[in-house]
Biopython code that builds the backbone (N, CA, C, O; Angstrom):
import numpy as np
from Bio.PDB.StructureBuilder import StructureBuilder

atoms = [
    (1, "UNK", "N", (89.479, 58.920, 129.960)),
    (1, "UNK", "CA", (88.627, 60.063, 130.266)),
    (1, "UNK", "C", (88.416, 60.839, 128.971)),
    (1, "UNK", "O", (89.368, 61.131, 128.249)),
    (2, "UNK", "N", (87.157, 61.169, 128.686)),
    (2, "UNK", "CA", (86.896, 61.976, 127.495)),
    (2, "UNK", "C", (86.740, 63.447, 127.903)),
    (2, "UNK", "O", (86.759, 63.779, 129.088)),
    (3, "UNK", "N", (86.591, 64.304, 126.920)),
    (3, "UNK", "CA", (86.553, 65.747, 127.172)),
    (3, "UNK", "C", (85.371, 66.137, 128.058)),
    (3, "UNK", "O", (85.511, 66.997, 128.927)),
    (4, "UNK", "N", (84.226, 65.524, 127.853)),
    (4, "UNK", "CA", (83.054, 65.860, 128.664)),
    (4, "UNK", "C", (83.269, 65.505, 130.130)),
    (4, "UNK", "O", (82.871, 66.249, 131.027)),
    (5, "UNK", "N", (83.899, 64.368, 130.359)),
    (5, "UNK", "CA", (84.224, 63.957, 131.730)),
    (5, "UNK", "C", (85.196, 64.937, 132.376)),
    (5, "UNK", "O", (85.039, 65.294, 133.543)),
    (6, "UNK", "N", (86.194, 65.370, 131.620)),
    (6, "UNK", "CA", (87.181, 66.328, 132.131)),
    (6, "UNK", "C", (86.508, 67.644, 132.508)),
    (6, "UNK", "O", (86.816, 68.226, 133.549)),
    (7, "UNK", "N", (85.600, 68.108, 131.672)),
    (7, "UNK", "CA", (84.889, 69.363, 131.950)),
    (7, "UNK", "C", (84.017, 69.222, 133.196)),
    (7, "UNK", "O", (84.007, 70.106, 134.053)),
    (8, "UNK", "N", (83.291, 68.117, 133.295)),
    (8, "UNK", "CA", (82.453, 67.886, 134.487)),
    (8, "UNK", "C", (83.302, 67.868, 135.759)),
    (8, "UNK", "O", (82.922, 68.454, 136.773)),
    (9, "UNK", "N", (84.438, 67.201, 135.699)),
    (9, "UNK", "CA", (85.333, 67.120, 136.855)),
    (9, "UNK", "C", (85.826, 68.505, 137.246)),
    (9, "UNK", "O", (85.825, 68.851, 138.427)),
    (10, "UNK", "N", (86.247, 69.300, 136.268)),
    (10, "UNK", "CA", (86.767, 70.643, 136.541)),
    (10, "UNK", "C", (85.691, 71.551, 137.129)),
    (10, "UNK", "O", (85.943, 72.259, 138.104)),
    (11, "UNK", "N", (84.506, 71.534, 136.550)),
    (11, "UNK", "CA", (83.417, 72.382, 137.057)),
    (11, "UNK", "C", (83.033, 71.975, 138.479)),
    (11, "UNK", "O", (82.810, 72.833, 139.333)),
    (12, "UNK", "N", (82.956, 70.684, 138.729)),
    (12, "UNK", "CA", (82.605, 70.213, 140.065)),
    (12, "UNK", "C", (83.673, 70.630, 141.082)),
    (12, "UNK", "O", (83.348, 71.011, 142.207)),
    (13, "UNK", "N", (84.932, 70.556, 140.687)),
    (13, "UNK", "CA", (86.039, 70.947, 141.559)),
    (13, "UNK", "C", (85.935, 72.428, 141.929)),
    (13, "UNK", "O", (86.071, 72.793, 143.097)),
    (14, "UNK", "N", (85.693, 73.274, 140.931)),
    (14, "UNK", "CA", (85.551, 74.717, 141.170)),
    (14, "UNK", "C", (84.345, 74.991, 142.067)),
    (14, "UNK", "O", (84.435, 75.770, 143.016)),
    (15, "UNK", "N", (83.238, 74.358, 141.769)),
    (15, "UNK", "CA", (82.039, 74.579, 142.573)),
    (15, "UNK", "C", (82.245, 74.123, 144.015)),
    (15, "UNK", "O", (81.807, 74.802, 144.944)),
    (16, "UNK", "N", (82.908, 72.982, 144.213)),
    (16, "UNK", "CA", (83.175, 72.493, 145.566)),
    (16, "UNK", "C", (84.062, 73.466, 146.345)),
    (16, "UNK", "O", (83.881, 73.645, 147.549)),
    (17, "UNK", "N", (85.010, 74.089, 145.665)),
    (17, "UNK", "CA", (85.929, 75.019, 146.334)),
    (17, "UNK", "C", (85.342, 76.406, 146.559)),
    (17, "UNK", "O", (85.570, 77.013, 147.605)),
    (18, "UNK", "N", (84.587, 76.913, 145.583)),
    (18, "UNK", "CA", (84.212, 78.320, 145.597)),
    (18, "UNK", "C", (82.742, 78.627, 145.879)),
    (18, "UNK", "O", (82.414, 79.763, 146.221)),
    (19, "UNK", "N", (81.863, 77.658, 145.748)),
    (19, "UNK", "CA", (80.465, 77.965, 146.035)),
    (19, "UNK", "C", (80.238, 77.745, 147.525)),
    (19, "UNK", "O", (79.958, 76.637, 147.983)),
    (20, "UNK", "N", (80.367, 78.829, 148.251)),
    (20, "UNK", "CA", (80.131, 78.815, 149.686)),
    (20, "UNK", "C", (79.672, 80.204, 150.101)),
    (20, "UNK", "O", (79.577, 81.106, 149.269)),
    (21, "UNK", "N", (79.398, 80.371, 151.349)),
    (21, "UNK", "CA", (78.852, 81.634, 151.839)),
    (21, "UNK", "C", (79.802, 82.813, 151.625)),
    (21, "UNK", "O", (79.348, 83.928, 151.367)),
    (22, "UNK", "N", (81.107, 82.583, 151.727)),
    (22, "UNK", "CA", (82.081, 83.669, 151.581)),
    (22, "UNK", "C", (82.305, 84.068, 150.120)),
    (22, "UNK", "O", (82.345, 85.256, 149.800)),
    (23, "UNK", "N", (82.448, 83.100, 149.253)),
    (23, "UNK", "CA", (82.780, 83.378, 147.856)),
    (23, "UNK", "C", (81.564, 83.768, 147.021)),
    (23, "UNK", "O", (81.612, 84.750, 146.280)),
    (24, "UNK", "N", (80.491, 83.021, 147.131)),
    (24, "UNK", "CA", (79.247, 83.262, 146.389)),
    (24, "UNK", "C", (79.481, 83.473, 144.888)),
    (24, "UNK", "O", (79.061, 84.486, 144.329)),
    (25, "UNK", "N", (80.142, 82.527, 144.248)),
    (25, "UNK", "CA", (80.382, 82.668, 142.814)),
    (25, "UNK", "C", (79.100, 82.338, 142.047)),
    (25, "UNK", "O", (78.242, 81.588, 142.513)),
    (26, "UNK", "N", (79.007, 82.928, 140.855)),
    (26, "UNK", "CA", (77.867, 82.695, 139.974)),
    (26, "UNK", "C", (78.370, 82.558, 138.541)),
    (26, "UNK", "O", (79.544, 82.789, 138.253)),
    (27, "UNK", "N", (77.482, 82.186, 137.674)),
    (27, "UNK", "CA", (77.773, 82.113, 136.236)),
    (27, "UNK", "C", (79.013, 81.272, 135.943)),
    (27, "UNK", "O", (79.896, 81.687, 135.192)),
    (28, "UNK", "N", (79.066, 80.088, 136.543)),
    (28, "UNK", "CA", (80.188, 79.170, 136.329)),
    (28, "UNK", "C", (80.051, 78.580, 134.929)),
    (28, "UNK", "O", (78.996, 78.058, 134.570)),
    (29, "UNK", "N", (81.125, 78.667, 134.141)),
    (29, "UNK", "CA", (81.042, 78.142, 132.788)),
    (29, "UNK", "C", (82.379, 77.768, 132.187)),
    (29, "UNK", "O", (83.426, 78.277, 132.589)),
    (30, "UNK", "N", (82.330, 76.884, 131.231)),
    (30, "UNK", "CA", (83.503, 76.435, 130.500)),
    (30, "UNK", "C", (84.018, 77.554, 129.599)),
    (30, "UNK", "O", (83.244, 78.221, 128.913)),
    (31, "UNK", "N", (85.319, 77.744, 129.611)),
    (31, "UNK", "CA", (85.948, 78.745, 128.739)),
    (31, "UNK", "C", (86.851, 78.082, 127.691)),
    (31, "UNK", "O", (86.867, 78.496, 126.532)),
    (32, "UNK", "N", (87.599, 77.054, 128.101)),
    (32, "UNK", "CA", (88.571, 76.464, 127.179)),
    (32, "UNK", "C", (88.993, 75.083, 127.677)),
    (32, "UNK", "O", (89.025, 74.834, 128.882)),
    (33, "UNK", "N", (89.316, 74.186, 126.742)),
    (33, "UNK", "CA", (89.844, 72.866, 127.081)),
    (33, "UNK", "C", (91.026, 72.566, 126.182)),
    (33, "UNK", "O", (90.963, 72.749, 124.966)),
    (34, "UNK", "N", (92.113, 72.099, 126.798)),
    (34, "UNK", "CA", (93.308, 71.712, 126.045)),
    (34, "UNK", "C", (93.798, 70.382, 126.620)),
    (34, "UNK", "O", (93.818, 70.195, 127.837)),
    (35, "UNK", "N", (94.190, 69.466, 125.740)),
    (35, "UNK", "CA", (94.805, 68.223, 126.209)),
    (35, "UNK", "C", (96.295, 68.308, 125.986)),
    (35, "UNK", "O", (96.748, 68.577, 124.873)),
    (36, "UNK", "N", (97.068, 68.078, 127.050)),
    (36, "UNK", "CA", (98.532, 68.110, 126.993)),
    (36, "UNK", "C", (99.032, 66.672, 126.845)),
    (36, "UNK", "O", (99.019, 65.902, 127.806)),
    (37, "UNK", "N", (99.470, 66.319, 125.639)),
    (37, "UNK", "CA", (99.937, 64.959, 125.360)),
    (37, "UNK", "C", (101.159, 64.576, 126.182)),
    (37, "UNK", "O", (101.294, 63.422, 126.587)),
    (38, "UNK", "N", (102.044, 65.524, 126.431)),
    (38, "UNK", "CA", (103.277, 65.214, 127.152)),
    (38, "UNK", "C", (103.024, 64.906, 128.626)),
    (38, "UNK", "O", (103.745, 64.107, 129.225)),
    (39, "UNK", "N", (102.006, 65.533, 129.213)),
    (39, "UNK", "CA", (101.694, 65.308, 130.632)),
    (39, "UNK", "C", (100.500, 64.382, 130.824)),
    (39, "UNK", "O", (100.143, 64.049, 131.955)),
    (40, "UNK", "N", (99.881, 63.966, 129.719)),
    (40, "UNK", "CA", (98.670, 63.139, 129.786)),
    (40, "UNK", "C", (97.649, 63.799, 130.708)),
    (40, "UNK", "O", (97.106, 63.168, 131.615)),
    (41, "UNK", "N", (97.402, 65.087, 130.454)),
    (41, "UNK", "CA", (96.519, 65.849, 131.341)),
    (41, "UNK", "C", (95.629, 66.793, 130.554)),
    (41, "UNK", "O", (96.007, 67.328, 129.512)),
    (42, "UNK", "N", (94.429, 66.976, 131.093)),
    (42, "UNK", "CA", (93.487, 67.953, 130.573)),
    (42, "UNK", "C", (93.718, 69.259, 131.305)),
    (42, "UNK", "O", (93.908, 69.268, 132.522)),
    (43, "UNK", "N", (93.705, 70.363, 130.574)),
    (43, "UNK", "CA", (93.755, 71.701, 131.168)),
    (43, "UNK", "C", (92.432, 72.378, 130.808)),
    (43, "UNK", "O", (92.200, 72.766, 129.664)),
    (44, "UNK", "N", (91.585, 72.505, 131.811)),
    (44, "UNK", "CA", (90.227, 73.012, 131.600)),
    (44, "UNK", "C", (90.108, 74.377, 132.263)),
    (44, "UNK", "O", (90.285, 74.496, 133.476)),
    (45, "UNK", "N", (89.808, 75.408, 131.476)),
    (45, "UNK", "CA", (89.626, 76.748, 132.017)),
    (45, "UNK", "C", (88.147, 76.970, 132.307)),
    (45, "UNK", "O", (87.295, 76.832, 131.429)),
    (46, "UNK", "N", (87.864, 77.315, 133.558)),
    (46, "UNK", "CA", (86.503, 77.584, 134.012)),
    (46, "UNK", "C", (86.431, 79.049, 134.431)),
    (46, "UNK", "O", (87.279, 79.531, 135.182)),
    (47, "UNK", "N", (85.421, 79.746, 133.943)),
    (47, "UNK", "CA", (85.212, 81.145, 134.309)),
    (47, "UNK", "C", (84.019, 81.272, 135.239)),
    (47, "UNK", "O", (83.089, 80.467, 135.194)),
    (48, "UNK", "N", (84.058, 82.302, 136.087)),
    (48, "UNK", "CA", (82.936, 82.564, 136.984)),
    (48, "UNK", "C", (82.996, 84.002, 137.462)),
    (48, "UNK", "O", (84.017, 84.678, 137.335)),
    (49, "UNK", "N", (81.886, 84.454, 138.012)),
    (49, "UNK", "CA", (81.807, 85.803, 138.574)),
    (49, "UNK", "C", (81.749, 85.688, 140.090)),
    (49, "UNK", "O", (81.162, 84.755, 140.637)),
    (50, "UNK", "N", (82.370, 86.657, 140.756)),
    (50, "UNK", "CA", (82.344, 86.704, 142.218)),
    (50, "UNK", "C", (81.447, 87.853, 142.650)),
    (50, "UNK", "O", (81.313, 88.854, 141.946)),
    (51, "UNK", "N", (80.838, 87.695, 143.809)),
    (51, "UNK", "CA", (79.870, 88.690, 144.287)),
    (51, "UNK", "C", (80.498, 90.079, 144.415)),
    (51, "UNK", "O", (79.829, 91.074, 144.139)),
    (52, "UNK", "N", (81.755, 90.171, 144.822)),
    (52, "UNK", "CA", (82.364, 91.483, 144.994)),
    (52, "UNK", "C", (82.785, 92.137, 143.684)),
    (52, "UNK", "O", (83.122, 93.321, 143.677)),
    (53, "UNK", "N", (82.776, 91.404, 142.583)),
    (53, "UNK", "CA", (83.071, 91.994, 141.274)),
    (53, "UNK", "C", (81.829, 92.564, 140.620)),
    (53, "UNK", "O", (81.934, 93.387, 139.711)),
    (54, "UNK", "N", (80.659, 92.145, 141.064)),
    (54, "UNK", "CA", (79.412, 92.616, 140.492)),
    (54, "UNK", "C", (79.256, 94.105, 140.771)),
    (54, "UNK", "O", (79.390, 94.545, 141.913)),
    (55, "UNK", "N", (78.982, 94.861, 139.756)),
    (55, "UNK", "CA", (78.739, 96.285, 139.936)),
    (55, "UNK", "C", (79.968, 97.155, 139.772)),
    (55, "UNK", "O", (79.841, 98.334, 139.440)),
    (56, "UNK", "N", (81.170, 96.602, 139.998)),
    (56, "UNK", "CA", (82.382, 97.394, 139.821)),
    (56, "UNK", "C", (82.749, 97.491, 138.349)),
    (56, "UNK", "O", (82.929, 98.585, 137.814)),
    (57, "UNK", "N", (82.856, 96.371, 137.717)),
    (57, "UNK", "CA", (83.186, 96.302, 136.298)),
    (57, "UNK", "C", (82.239, 95.315, 135.649)),
    (57, "UNK", "O", (82.229, 94.136, 135.999)),
    (58, "UNK", "N", (81.461, 95.780, 134.725)),
    (58, "UNK", "CA", (80.507, 94.906, 134.056)),
    (58, "UNK", "C", (81.265, 93.804, 133.325)),
    (58, "UNK", "O", (82.203, 94.069, 132.573)),
    (59, "UNK", "N", (80.846, 92.572, 133.558)),
    (59, "UNK", "CA", (81.451, 91.444, 132.856)),
    (59, "UNK", "C", (82.763, 90.954, 133.425)),
    (59, "UNK", "O", (83.392, 90.076, 132.833)),
    (60, "UNK", "N", (83.197, 91.487, 134.549)),
    (60, "UNK", "CA", (84.456, 91.037, 135.128)),
    (60, "UNK", "C", (84.300, 89.608, 135.641)),
    (60, "UNK", "O", (83.365, 89.308, 136.383)),
    (61, "UNK", "N", (85.204, 88.744, 135.248)),
    (61, "UNK", "CA", (85.145, 87.336, 135.625)),
    (61, "UNK", "C", (86.503, 86.866, 136.116)),
    (61, "UNK", "O", (87.534, 87.457, 135.796)),
    (62, "UNK", "N", (86.488, 85.815, 136.881)),
    (62, "UNK", "CA", (87.706, 85.127, 137.297)),
    (62, "UNK", "C", (87.837, 83.878, 136.444)),
    (62, "UNK", "O", (86.836, 83.291, 136.034)),
    (63, "UNK", "N", (89.069, 83.474, 136.176)),
    (63, "UNK", "CA", (89.331, 82.293, 135.372)),
    (63, "UNK", "C", (90.318, 81.399, 136.104)),
    (63, "UNK", "O", (91.353, 81.863, 136.580)),
    (64, "UNK", "N", (89.993, 80.123, 136.190)),
    (64, "UNK", "CA", (90.866, 79.137, 136.825)),
    (64, "UNK", "C", (91.117, 78.005, 135.846)),
    (64, "UNK", "O", (90.202, 77.545, 135.162)),
    (65, "UNK", "N", (92.371, 77.558, 135.786)),
    (65, "UNK", "CA", (92.739, 76.418, 134.951)),
    (65, "UNK", "C", (92.889, 75.214, 135.874)),
    (65, "UNK", "O", (93.743, 75.188, 136.760)),
    (66, "UNK", "N", (92.045, 74.228, 135.642)),
    (66, "UNK", "CA", (92.077, 72.998, 136.428)),
    (66, "UNK", "C", (92.773, 71.937, 135.574)),
    (66, "UNK", "O", (92.328, 71.619, 134.471)),
    (67, "UNK", "N", (93.870, 71.398, 136.104)),
    (67, "UNK", "CA", (94.600, 70.356, 135.381)),
    (67, "UNK", "C", (94.216, 69.005, 135.965)),
    (67, "UNK", "O", (94.281, 68.799, 137.177)),
    (68, "UNK", "N", (93.811, 68.080, 135.082)),
    (68, "UNK", "CA", (93.313, 66.769, 135.490)),
    (68, "UNK", "C", (94.141, 65.687, 134.819)),
    (68, "UNK", "O", (94.321, 65.698, 133.601)),
    (69, "UNK", "N", (94.645, 64.754, 135.615)),
    (69, "UNK", "CA", (95.403, 63.620, 135.091)),
    (69, "UNK", "C", (94.447, 62.716, 134.313)),
    (69, "UNK", "O", (93.463, 62.225, 134.866)),
    (70, "UNK", "N", (94.737, 62.499, 133.037)),
    (70, "UNK", "CA", (93.867, 61.707, 132.170)),
    (70, "UNK", "C", (93.831, 60.234, 132.578)),
    (70, "UNK", "O", (92.840, 59.546, 132.336)),
    (71, "UNK", "N", (94.900, 59.756, 133.191)),
    (71, "UNK", "CA", (94.997, 58.336, 133.527)),
    (71, "UNK", "C", (94.119, 57.933, 134.702)),
    (71, "UNK", "O", (93.604, 56.815, 134.742)),
    (72, "UNK", "N", (93.942, 58.856, 135.677)),
    (72, "UNK", "CA", (93.171, 58.480, 136.863)),
    (72, "UNK", "C", (92.032, 59.445, 137.196)),
    (72, "UNK", "O", (91.276, 59.205, 138.136)),
    (73, "UNK", "N", (91.904, 60.535, 136.431)),
    (73, "UNK", "CA", (90.806, 61.477, 136.628)),
    (73, "UNK", "C", (90.946, 62.388, 137.833)),
    (73, "UNK", "O", (89.997, 63.080, 138.202)),
    (74, "UNK", "N", (92.131, 62.397, 138.454)),
    (74, "UNK", "CA", (92.346, 63.228, 139.640)),
    (74, "UNK", "C", (92.808, 64.630, 139.254)),
    (74, "UNK", "O", (93.575, 64.815, 138.309)),
    (75, "UNK", "N", (92.321, 65.612, 140.012)),
    (75, "UNK", "CA", (92.765, 66.992, 139.809)),
    (75, "UNK", "C", (94.191, 67.103, 140.330)),
    (75, "UNK", "O", (94.484, 66.730, 141.465)),
    (76, "UNK", "N", (95.077, 67.626, 139.476)),
    (76, "UNK", "CA", (96.486, 67.765, 139.811)),
    (76, "UNK", "C", (96.782, 69.171, 140.331)),
    (76, "UNK", "O", (97.573, 69.349, 141.257)),
    (77, "UNK", "N", (96.134, 70.169, 139.719)),
    (77, "UNK", "CA", (96.387, 71.546, 140.136)),
    (77, "UNK", "C", (95.258, 72.455, 139.686)),
    (77, "UNK", "O", (94.436, 72.105, 138.840)),
    (78, "UNK", "N", (95.253, 73.637, 140.288)),
    (78, "UNK", "CA", (94.349, 74.702, 139.874)),
    (78, "UNK", "C", (95.166, 75.987, 139.906)),
    (78, "UNK", "O", (95.780, 76.312, 140.922)),
    (79, "UNK", "N", (95.172, 76.711, 138.803)),
    (79, "UNK", "CA", (95.921, 77.963, 138.740)),
    (79, "UNK", "C", (95.013, 79.075, 138.235)),
    (79, "UNK", "O", (93.989, 78.828, 137.598)),
    (80, "UNK", "N", (95.417, 80.311, 138.539)),
    (80, "UNK", "CA", (94.659, 81.471, 138.100)),
    (80, "UNK", "C", (95.093, 81.839, 136.682)),
    (80, "UNK", "O", (96.268, 81.725, 136.333)),
    (81, "UNK", "N", (94.151, 82.272, 135.887)),
    (81, "UNK", "CA", (94.469, 82.714, 134.531)),
    (81, "UNK", "C", (93.889, 84.108, 134.341)),
    (81, "UNK", "O", (92.732, 84.364, 134.677)),
    (82, "UNK", "N", (94.705, 85.002, 133.800)),
    (82, "UNK", "CA", (94.236, 86.347, 133.516)),
    (82, "UNK", "C", (94.030, 86.482, 132.009)),
    (82, "UNK", "O", (94.504, 85.654, 131.231)),
    (83, "UNK", "N", (93.331, 87.514, 131.617)),
    (83, "UNK", "CA", (93.110, 87.743, 130.184)),
    (83, "UNK", "C", (94.427, 87.976, 129.463)),
    (83, "UNK", "O", (94.570, 87.596, 128.301)),
    (84, "UNK", "N", (95.396, 88.596, 130.136)),
    (84, "UNK", "CA", (96.691, 88.829, 129.483)),
    (84, "UNK", "C", (97.389, 87.504, 129.191)),
    (84, "UNK", "O", (98.143, 87.418, 128.222)),
    (85, "UNK", "N", (97.155, 86.443, 130.021)),
    (85, "UNK", "CA", (97.701, 85.124, 129.744)),
    (85, "UNK", "C", (97.178, 84.598, 128.415)),
    (85, "UNK", "O", (97.917, 83.985, 127.644)),
    (86, "UNK", "N", (95.916, 84.841, 128.157)),
    (86, "UNK", "CA", (95.276, 84.338, 126.942)),
    (86, "UNK", "C", (95.776, 85.072, 125.701)),
    (86, "UNK", "O", (95.769, 84.512, 124.604)),
    (87, "UNK", "N", (96.209, 86.315, 125.866)),
    (87, "UNK", "CA", (96.662, 87.100, 124.730)),
    (87, "UNK", "C", (98.102, 86.787, 124.347)),
    (87, "UNK", "O", (98.529, 87.123, 123.242)),
    (88, "UNK", "N", (98.845, 86.162, 125.222)),
    (88, "UNK", "CA", (100.269, 85.850, 124.958)),
    (88, "UNK", "C", (100.436, 84.491, 124.333)),
    (88, "UNK", "O", (101.559, 84.076, 124.048)),
]
sb = StructureBuilder()
sb.init_structure("model")
sb.init_model(0)
sb.init_chain("A")
sb.init_seg("    ")
for serial, (resi, resn, name, xyz) in enumerate(atoms, 1):
    if name == "N":
        sb.init_residue(resn, " ", resi, " ")
    sb.init_atom(name, np.array(xyz, "f"), 0.0, 1.0, " ", f" {name:<3s}", serial, name[0])
structure = sb.get_structure()
């Protein structure tokens, strides 16, 4: 699996989970990609905006890290990432 494939898989996973009538996410985009050699996994951070965040704080986004097994292309996990995580 190459990096472009990993990103496509992660974005599709997020869209399948969150693009629905209740969530109504928008502005889905790639934020970061890291390959973990020890786990043979891609960690792809995808950012998006939620309908209830619009208007409260300009530019407020949610970030999810999708971990994908490089050997079989399957999503292993999805975790939440905050800006404070990125600063540490």
